[in-house]
C-alpha positions as CSV (number, residue, x, y, z in Angstrom):
1,M,-18.3,-18.2,-2.7
2,F,-18.7,-15.8,0.1
3,T,-17.0,-12.5,1.0
4,C,-17.0,-10.5,4.2
5,T,-15.0,-7.5,5.5
6,W,-14.2,-8.0,9.2
7,T,-11.8,-6.6,11.7
8,P,-11.1,-9.2,14.4
9,D,-10.9,-8.0,18.1
10,I,-8.1,-10.5,18.9
11,P,-5.2,-11.3,16.7
12,G,-4.3,-14.9,16.0
13,N,-5.2,-17.9,13.8
14,Y,-8.8,-18.3,12.7
15,T,-10.5,-21.2,10.9
16,V,-13.7,-20.6,8.9
17,I,-15.9,-23.6,8.2
18,A,-18.8,-23.4,5.7
19,T,-21.4,-26.1,5.7
20,F,-24.3,-26.6,3.3
21,S,-26.6,-29.3,4.5
22,G,-28.0,-29.9,1.0
23,S,-31.5,-29.6,-0.5
24,A,-33.8,-31.6,-2.7
25,G,-31.7,-30.8,-5.8
26,Y,-28.1,-30.7,-4.3
27,Y,-26.0,-32.8,-2.1
28,G,-24.5,-31.3,1.1
29,S,-21.0,-30.0,1.1
30,T,-18.4,-28.5,3.5
31,A,-15.4,-26.3,3.0
32,E,-12.8,-25.0,5.4
33,T,-10.1,-22.3,5.3
34,S,-7.9,-20.6,7.8
35,F,-6.2,-17.2,8.1
36,Y,-4.0,-15.3,10.5
37,A,-5.2,-11.9,11.8
38,S,-2.3,-9.5,12.7
39,P,-2.6,-7.0,15.5
40,A,-3.9,-3.7,14.4
41,A,-1.2,-1.3,13.4
42,T,-0.8,1.8,15.6
43,P,-0.9,5.0,13.7
44,A,2.4,6.9,13.4
45,P,2.5,10.0,15.5
46,T,1.9,13.2,13.5
47,A,4.3,16.1,13.7
48,T,2.9,19.1,15.4
49,S,3.7,22.5,14.1
50,Q,5.2,24.8,16.7
51,A,3.6,28.3,16.8
52,N,5.2,31.6,17.7
53,L,8.7,30.8,16.4
54,A,10.8,33.5,14.9
55,T,11.2,33.4,11.1
56,T,14.3,34.3,9.2
57,A,12.8,37.7,8.3
58,D,12.2,38.4,12.0
59,L,15.8,37.5,12.9
60,M,17.1,39.7,10.1
61,I,15.1,42.6,11.5
62,Y,16.4,42.1,15.0
63,V,20.0,42.0,13.6
64,V,19.6,45.2,11.6
65,V,18.0,47.0,14.6
66,G,20.8,45.8,16.9
67,V,23.5,47.0,14.4
68,I,21.8,50.4,14.1
69,A,21.6,50.7,17.9
70,I,25.3,49.8,18.3
71,I,26.2,52.5,15.6
72,I,24.1,55.1,17.4
73,A,25.7,54.2,20.8
74,I,29.2,54.5,19.3
75,A,28.3,57.9,17.7
76,I,27.0,59.2,21.1
77,V,30.2,58.0,22.9
78,G,32.3,59.7,20.1
79,V,30.4,63.0,20.6
80,F,31.0,62.9,24.4
81,I,34.7,62.2,23.8
82,M,35.1,65.0,21.3
83,Q,33.4,67.5,23.7
84,S,35.6,66.5,26.5
85,L,38.7,66.9,24.3
86,R,37.6,70.4,23.2
87,K,37.1,71.5,26.8
88,R,40.7,70.4,27.6
89,L,42.1,72.4,24.7
């Protein structure tokens, strides 16, 4: 028995032949096996995280500030309208 870890450079069919020529105490022997080496799998692309994106908390702050700015603008316009109506009376 023999074991080996190997990554072939070229995918395809391979045949492995082992030959033992023998010794003074053993007869010679030969064994053969074959296998197919698949092409190396390409790694899946990893998702990249995007930086500098607004979070939900950031968006809520922008909405609240915008609403407050609109309320202040309406109040200022209301004050100018009331002053112009008082001058006419």
